[in-house]
N, C-alpha and C positions, 0 to 999 in steps of 0.2 A: 503494500499499500504506499505508493509515493515514495519508494525506496526502503521502507522499514517493514520488517517481518512481523507479522502478527500470528500466533499459535493458538488455536482454538478447537471446538469440535463442531462437528456437522450439526449436533442437535442445538448447540447455542446459535449457530448462524440461522437455523430453521425455526428457532422460537417465536418469531413473528411469521407465521406461514404466507402471509400475503405480501411480504416485502420482496424486493428484488434480490437481496442475499439469499433467502430462502430458496427462490427458483434457480439462482446461479448453482447452488450446491444439491439440487435435486436431481438425480441421474435420469428421471424420466423427462425432464424439460429439455434435455439435450442442449444445454446453454454452451456456446462456444466462447471460451475465455483463454487469453494468452496465458502461457506458463513459462517458468524459468526452467533451468536444467534440473533442478530438484522436484519439479513437480508443483511448485507453489504458484498459486494464481497471481497475475500482475494486474493491479487495479490503479489506475491513474487519479487518486483522490488524495485528500489530506489526512496524513496520519494522526497528525494533532487533533483534528476535529472527529475522526472516526474512532479513536480510542475510547471516548466517553459512552459512545453508541454501543460499542462491543461490550463495555461493562454493563451498560443498560440491559442488553440481550442476555447477559449471564445472570444478573440478580433482580433485574426489574426496578432499579433505583438510578436516578438521573443524578450524578455527581460530576460536577464542573470543578476542576482545580483552579486555583488563582490564575488570573492571566487568561484563561480560555474564554473566547468569545462565545456567547450563547447564540448569536447570529450565524456564526461561523458552523457550529453544531447542527443548528437548525437546517441550514442549507444541505448538509451531509444527510440528515434524517429524511429530507425531502427527496434527495436523490436516490437513497437506498430504499425509499417507501417504508420506513419504520414509523407506521402511524401512531402507534402509542406513545412515541417521544416527542411527537411534533406539538401536541397542545401544551404540555409543560415547558417546552423550550420557547414557544410564542409568548407564554406568559413571562417568562425571564427576559425574552427581548424588550417586551413592553415595560417591564419594570425599569430596565436600563435606560430606555428612551424617556419614559416620565421622569425619572429621576434627574436625568441630564438636561431636561427642557426647563426645569425651574418653573416659572408661572406659565399657565397655559389657558386656552379658552374653553368654553363650555362645548363648542364643536369638537375640540380635540379630545375632550374628556368623554363625550358621547361615543366618539370613534373609538376610544380605548374599551367602553362597556361593550359596544357591539362586536368588537374584533376579539373579545376574550370569551372562551367556552363557558356555559353556565355551570359546567363541572369544575372548572379551574378556579383556585381562590383569587380574590382581587386583593392586591396588596398594595395600599397607597400610603405606607408608613413614611412620615416624614416629608411628604410632598407639600410644596407651596401653592395652595389653592385659595389664597387670599382674595376676597372680593367676588368669587366666582358665582355664577347663577346655577345653582344646582336644584332649583325647585321642581316639584312634580315629577321626580324620577323615582324609579325602582332601585335603591341602593343598598339592599338587604345584604348582609353578610361580608360588606368590605371592611378591610383592617385600614383604619385612619389614625394608627397609633401615631402620637407625636406629630401629626400633620398640622399645617398652618391654615386654619379655616376662617381666620379673622374676617369679619364683615360679610361672610358668605351668605348667600340666600338659600336655605334648605327647606323653605315653607312647603308644606303639602307633600314632602317626600317620604318614603318608607324606609327608615332606617333600622328597621328589626334585625337584630342580632349582629350589629355592627360594632366595632371596636374603636373607641375614641379615647382610649387611655392616654393621658397628658396631651392630648390635643389642644389647640388654642383655637377657641370658638368665640373669642372677645366680640361681643356686639353682633353676633350672628342672628339671622332670622329663622327660627325653626317653628313659625306659628303653623299650627294643625299638622305637624309632622307625627308620623308614627315612630315612637322611640321605645319599642317594647323589647325586652330581652337584650339590652344594649349594655356593653361593658365600657363604662366610662369614668373609672376612678382617677381622682386627681385632674380632672378636665377643667379647662379654664372656659366658664361660661358667663364671665362678669359682663353685665350689661346687655345680656343676649335677651331676645324675645321669644318665648315658648308658649304662647297663647293657644288654648284649646288642643294641647298635645295629648297624645295616647301614650302614656308612660307606664300604665298599670302592670301588675304581674300577670303573666300569661302561661298557663300550664305549670305553675309552680316555679317559674323562672322570674328573678327580679331584674329590674333595671338597675345597675350599679353606679351610684354617684358618690361613692365613699370618698371623702377628702376633697371633693370638687369644690372649686372657687364659683360660688353662684351669687356673688355680690352683685345687688342691683338688677337681678334678672327678673323677668316678668312671666309669671306661670298661670296668669288668670285663666280660670275655667279648664284647667287640665286634669286629665284623669292620672292621678300618681298614687294610686292604691299599690301597697307592698314596695315602693320604691326604696332602695337603700341610700338614705342621706346621712349615714353615719359620719361624723367629724366634718361634714361639709359646712361651708359657710354661706349662709343665707341672709347675711346682713344687709338690710335696705332691700331685699328682694321682695316682690309682691305675688301672694299666693291666694287672691281672692277667689272664692267659690270653687277652689281646688278639692279634689278627693284624695284625701291622705290617709285613708283608712288603712291600717296595718303598715304604715310607712316605719321604717326604722330611722329614727331620729337621735340616737344616743350621742351625746356630745356635739350636737349640731348648734350652730351659731345663728340664733334667730332673732338678734337685737335689732329693734325697730323694723319689724317685719309683719306686714299686714297678713293675719292668718285667714285660712279658708273658714267658711261659713257654712 
């Protein structure tokens, strides 16, 4: 392979039966490939990008060493038709592109959502999404850990099962958003508006706001039953007409905080 010798078994190369590699080494296919004096097959492709794919065929795990380009490995996966490796590699490529792009537009983010398989995890950790309009979107299960979402518009979006741990949502608009079963300890929601949100416990799973900065946030008319607000700061926030039944509020700072009625 590109001047480098790889030794493996036919069973490994045939582990993805629909791939070109499986067909190459299937006697009944009659595939004609060049060989050297020892009988080794000669394939003019990159050995650097092929090696992770060979290991993937061996144990089913995609492992890229430092310095290996996911884009390069993706092209080899497409060439050899190793379909099971393509989706996770596409996700890695998108992660790199999004991380490198810094601040980007709603159109670019929607393209990211549309280009990612529903079975692939969406990882947006640490991304700069400041001021982005993400309203009226299905954003379930996305990992926004440590992301910059300051001044974002997330109104009417479904954020169920998302991760916002230590994310910055300063003065963000989350009015009427669905925030059920969300993991957001130590999130910064200072000055954010969350009117009419659905944050209540669902199927025994709480929305976790433990240790969150909720100073000056507006929660009017929100369903917050069972929400974990332990150690959170609600100083100066507004909770008028909220449902806080069974909410966990141990050591919560409620100074000058209009309560639910």
